[in-house]
C-alpha positions as a printed Julia matrix, in Angstrom:
364×3 Matrix{Float64}:
 -0.03   0.0    -0.03
  1.49   3.45   -1.0
  2.36   5.91    1.63
  0.56   9.25    1.53
  2.78  12.31    1.88
  2.02  16.05    2.43
  4.49  18.73    1.64
  4.8   21.94    3.72
  6.83  24.76    2.05
  6.16  25.57   -1.61
  9.28  27.56   -2.12
 12.56  27.24   -4.2
 13.29  23.49   -3.21
  9.83  22.23   -3.5
 10.06  21.81   -7.31
 12.69  19.1    -7.06
 10.99  17.33   -4.26
  7.52  17.42   -5.97
  8.99  16.23   -9.35
 10.65  13.22   -7.7
  7.94  12.26   -5.09
  5.17  12.27   -7.7
  7.41   9.89   -9.81
  7.91   7.25   -7.01
  5.37   4.48   -7.33
  5.48   3.74   -3.53
  4.68   7.4    -2.64
  1.36   9.31   -3.15
  1.59  13.1    -2.67
 -1.83  14.22   -1.42
 -1.29  17.83   -0.58
  1.02  20.88   -0.61
  0.81  23.6     2.11
  2.36  26.94    2.58
  1.78  30.25    4.38
  0.96  31.55    0.88
 -1.99  29.39    0.21
 -2.1   30.5    -3.52
  1.43  29.43   -3.95
  0.69  26.04   -2.31
 -2.24  25.54   -4.72
 -0.13  26.62   -7.64
  2.61  24.05   -6.8
 -0.02  21.38   -6.27
 -1.56  22.05   -9.71
  1.77  22.13  -11.42
  2.59  18.57  -10.23
 -0.89  17.02  -10.23
 -1.24  16.92   -6.5
 -5.07  16.93   -5.6
 -5.0   19.49   -2.76
 -3.22  22.82   -1.71
 -3.83  24.96    1.25
 -2.72  25.84    4.79
 -0.42  23.82    7.03
 -3.22  23.52    9.66
 -5.53  22.01    7.05
 -2.74  19.7     5.77
 -2.33  18.26    9.26
 -6.05  17.61    9.41
 -5.96  15.37    6.36
 -6.23  11.89    7.81
 -4.54  10.12    4.97
 -1.26  11.99    5.38
  1.32   9.66    6.96
  4.51  11.68    6.35
  4.82  15.4     6.41
  7.73  16.64    4.27
  9.04  19.79    5.93
 10.6   22.22    3.33
 10.25  25.41    5.32
 13.2   27.71    6.27
 15.61  26.42    8.87
 14.51  28.82   11.62
 11.11  27.16   11.93
 12.14  23.53   11.05
 11.57  22.3    14.63
  8.42  24.22   15.14
  6.77  22.78   12.0
  8.12  19.24   12.51
  6.88  19.28   16.16
  3.4   20.29   15.05
  3.35  17.4    12.53
  4.51  15.0    15.35
  1.81  16.25   17.69
 -0.68  15.41   14.82
  0.5   11.95   14.78
  2.5   12.25   11.5
  5.95  11.01   10.55
  8.25  13.76    9.45
 10.95  14.2     6.79
 12.64  17.55    7.28
 15.04  19.48    5.15
 18.53  20.22    6.63
 19.35  21.17    9.24
 16.85  19.35   11.44
 17.11  22.31   13.79
 19.42  25.0    15.07
 20.21  23.92   18.61
 20.51  20.7    20.62
 17.59  21.37   23.1
 14.8   21.81   20.63
 15.91  19.04   18.34
 16.12  16.62   21.38
 12.6   17.7    22.42
 11.38  16.96   18.85
 13.01  13.46   18.76
 11.87  12.56   22.28
  8.36  13.78   21.61
  8.29  11.72   18.3
  9.32   8.58   20.27
  6.52   9.24   22.78
  3.95   9.55   20.0
  5.19   6.44   18.06
  6.11   8.28   14.93
  9.43   8.79   13.19
 11.53  11.87   12.34
 14.16  11.64    9.57
 15.99  14.34    7.74
 18.21  15.57    4.9
 20.66  15.34    3.43
 19.49  12.26    1.48
 22.44  12.75   -0.94
 24.17  10.09    1.17
 21.49   7.68   -0.2
 22.46   8.49   -3.83
 24.35   6.03   -6.07
 27.6    8.07   -5.84
 27.93   8.14   -2.01
 26.53   4.57   -1.66
 29.11   3.18   -4.04
 31.81   5.07   -2.21
 30.75   3.58    1.08
 30.82   0.02   -0.45
 34.28   0.75   -1.85
 35.6    1.84    1.61
 33.8   -1.09    3.42
 35.67  -3.44    0.98
 39.03  -2.21    2.55
 40.5   -0.84   -0.7
 42.25   1.96    1.17
 42.58   0.23    4.51
 40.98   1.67    7.58
 40.08   5.28    7.0
 42.44   7.5     9.06
 42.27  11.04    7.8
 40.11  13.24    5.66
 40.1   16.56    3.95
 36.9   18.31    2.92
 36.6   21.65    1.15
 33.73  23.85    0.09
 34.72  27.26   -1.35
 32.48  29.64   -3.18
 31.89  33.39   -3.28
 28.44  32.73   -1.74
 24.92  31.93   -3.0
 23.68  35.58   -3.28
 24.8   35.72   -6.92
 22.24  33.02   -7.98
 19.6   32.73   -5.32
 16.77  35.24   -5.72
 16.05  35.39   -1.98
 19.36  34.59   -0.2
 18.96  36.54    3.07
 18.16  33.48    5.2
 21.5   31.87    4.1
 23.37  34.7     5.83
 21.38  34.8     9.04
 20.72  32.48   12.03
 20.4   28.98   10.69
 22.46  29.79    7.56
 26.07  30.46    6.69
 28.2   27.75    5.18
 28.45  25.8     8.44
 24.54  25.36    8.84
 23.67  25.4     5.15
 26.4   23.35    3.62
 27.97  21.6     6.6
 25.27  18.9     6.89
 26.26  17.5     3.43
 29.95  17.2     4.25
 29.61  16.24    7.98
 26.94  13.56    7.21
 29.26  12.05    4.62
 32.18  11.99    7.05
 30.04  10.44    9.76
 28.9    7.81    7.34
 32.62   6.86    6.78
 34.19   7.39   10.28
 31.16   7.11   12.62
 30.44   9.48   15.49
 32.36  12.66   16.12
 33.94  13.09   19.66
 35.52  16.54   19.52
 35.8   19.58   17.27
 37.96  22.6    17.25
 36.73  25.4    15.07
 37.76  28.94   13.94
 35.94  31.28   11.59
 34.85  34.8    10.7
 32.69  36.97    8.49
 34.19  38.26    5.24
 31.69  41.19    4.77
 29.08  42.76    6.89
 26.65  43.03    3.85
 25.89  41.26    0.72
 23.99  42.23   -2.53
 21.43  40.08   -4.26
 22.66  39.39   -7.77
 19.69  37.85   -9.6
 15.92  37.83   -9.76
 13.39  40.64   -9.25
 15.26  42.0    -6.15
 18.71  42.09   -7.78
 20.8   44.95   -6.4
 19.17  44.82   -2.92
 21.68  45.0    -0.08
 21.14  43.01    3.13
 23.13  42.36    6.27
 25.27  39.32    7.21
 24.95  38.18   10.79
 26.73  34.72   10.81
 30.36  33.51   10.05
 30.84  33.05    6.32
 34.12  31.09    6.69
 34.37  28.14    9.09
 37.38  25.8     9.43
 37.16  22.84   11.78
 39.42  19.96   13.0
 37.0   16.99   13.56
 38.12  14.02   15.67
 36.2   10.73   15.66
 35.25   8.32   18.46
 36.78   5.28   16.89
 39.97   7.14   15.73
 40.8    9.27   12.81
 40.32  12.94   11.94
 39.15  15.31    9.27
 39.96  18.88    8.3
 36.88  20.81    6.99
 36.74  24.17    5.35
 33.45  25.74    4.45
 33.42  29.3     3.0
 31.23  31.77    1.19
 34.24  34.12    0.88
 36.39  32.49   -1.88
 36.45  33.84   -5.43
 38.07  30.45   -6.29
 35.32  27.9    -6.49
 36.13  24.48   -5.24
 33.24  22.33   -4.08
 32.55  18.71   -3.58
 36.14  18.1    -2.49
 36.34  15.18   -0.06
 39.39  12.92    0.24
 39.71  10.0     2.66
 43.0    8.32    3.27
 44.1    5.08    4.74
 47.37   3.12    4.86
 46.63   1.46    1.53
 45.57   4.55   -0.42
 43.37   7.61   -0.8
 39.81   7.69   -1.96
 38.39  10.91   -3.64
 34.69  10.73   -2.86
 31.79  12.15   -4.83
 30.49  15.55   -4.07
 28.35  15.21   -0.92
 25.82  17.7    -2.36
 25.06  15.42   -5.24
 23.48  12.01   -5.7
 25.85  10.78   -8.5
 29.58  10.9    -9.13
 32.45   8.4    -9.25
 34.87   7.4    -6.46
 38.55   7.72   -7.62
 41.12   5.54   -5.8
 44.83   6.38   -5.58
 46.39   3.15   -4.17
 49.81   2.61   -2.69
 51.94   0.97   -5.41
 49.31   1.49   -8.04
 49.98   2.44  -11.7
 47.5    5.32  -11.67
 44.11   6.48  -10.34
 41.31   4.01  -10.57
 37.86   5.37  -11.17
 34.86   3.39   -9.7
 31.64   4.48  -11.39
 28.5    4.99   -9.34
 26.22   1.92   -9.24
 22.59   2.42   -8.37
 19.51   4.54   -9.03
 19.49   8.03  -10.7
 16.96   9.76   -8.42
 17.65  12.89   -6.32
 16.02  14.77   -3.52
 13.1   12.87   -2.03
 14.9    9.65   -2.01
 15.13   9.93    1.76
 11.31  10.38    2.05
 10.88   7.21    0.17
 13.5    5.19    2.08
 11.67   6.39    5.19
  8.36   5.26    3.88
  9.6    1.87    3.0
 11.31   1.5     6.39
  8.04   2.42    8.17
  6.11  -0.3     6.08
  8.88  -2.84    6.79
  9.21  -2.03   10.53
 13.0   -1.42   10.18
 15.11   1.65   10.98
 15.46   4.44    8.38
 18.92   5.29    7.3
 18.69   9.14    7.3
 17.5    8.97   10.83
 16.66  11.9    13.13
 19.42  10.72   15.49
 21.92  11.06   12.63
 20.59  14.59   11.86
 20.8   15.41   15.57
 24.41  14.32   15.82
 25.31  16.44   12.87
 23.59  19.47   14.5
 25.41  18.62   17.72
 28.74  18.77   15.89
 27.82  22.07   14.17
 26.75  23.66   17.43
 30.06  22.41   19.0
 32.04  24.04   16.16
 30.13  27.28   16.93
 30.93  27.02   20.6
 34.63  26.3    19.8
 34.81  29.4    17.67
 33.29  31.46   20.4
 35.36  30.07   23.23
 38.74  29.41   21.48
 39.0   25.84   22.7
 38.09  22.42   21.5
 34.61  21.28   22.42
 33.59  17.65   23.11
 30.58  16.2    21.22
 28.22  14.09   23.56
 25.88  12.52   21.16
 26.68   9.29   19.42
 25.48   7.58   16.19
 26.69   4.63   14.11
 28.48   4.71   10.76
 26.3    4.27    7.63
 24.82   1.0     6.43
 24.87   0.94    2.62
 21.66   0.47    0.68
 21.31  -2.98   -1.13
 22.86  -2.71   -4.53
 19.56  -3.17   -6.43
 17.6   -0.67   -4.35
 15.36   1.11   -6.93
 13.12   4.18   -6.11
 11.16   3.72   -9.36
  9.94   0.18   -8.64
  6.79  -0.55   -6.81
  7.39  -2.49   -3.53
  4.5   -1.57   -1.31
């Protein structure tokens, strides 16, 4: 039996989600909600969804089993908690929340209500990263010991028509981009035990570069460059640089090294991409093509839906998302205090999907 889904948030990212969710045979999108009801109805009509309206009315639809939360980060927990209180499972865009206390409250309340909370990024469920996890699990480079992760751009204000939220609380490269890179690293190394961070703000204001509001200046209130040393519970470390202050664009750069070689992993913000191995004593780099499905955002919603039906844990779990928030908050605390900060939460390393896992097949 298909799983009925309702989407809240009809903004920029909803197009990709709705395009994919309406194409998965195991998912049935029954409604789209937004503060702007007309926008919700417009998105519903665009993707053949039968209903559009307010969030309160969406929660009142008895057939909705999973609420897909695509709102802005500042209200992620508020919206997710309302869905949980209505007895709905939740898939939320990243980050799951902005602090430990409210996210913990959300997850604990979901457990009390007998529903699940899972969250982005689901890029880790894409063919590229899943293939990389299998290659590392096969021991091709030995036990992963160190990693280097880089994301460098001049910032999203040049292309995003409404970028202000990306430079305010809940944004910046740490909260906006960090979930992709940190989730990938946790999938490889397991839980983080300690972080040491430094950072700063390149400019006090930015200017919108595209869309109807091009030329509008707005304030920056968060660090736009963050550098962190990340240490893992089971051993190993990673250096992570995330910046909106670099004219030189260098994104999707993640290298993991072990005693037998180095693996260049796919871009953690993409669902595809090859893994390139540089092995000790090898004649040259070996490219391992991605094996698996070609779907994108929304795969995590589907994996959650199938896990609910099967009565098994979902892979992009709320606990994983909470651990990543815990790490990011610890980085912020380290930057403020000038010392390393311990990370208290724990989560296991990733379990790859079966090789033949197919979002476009009917299984329910």
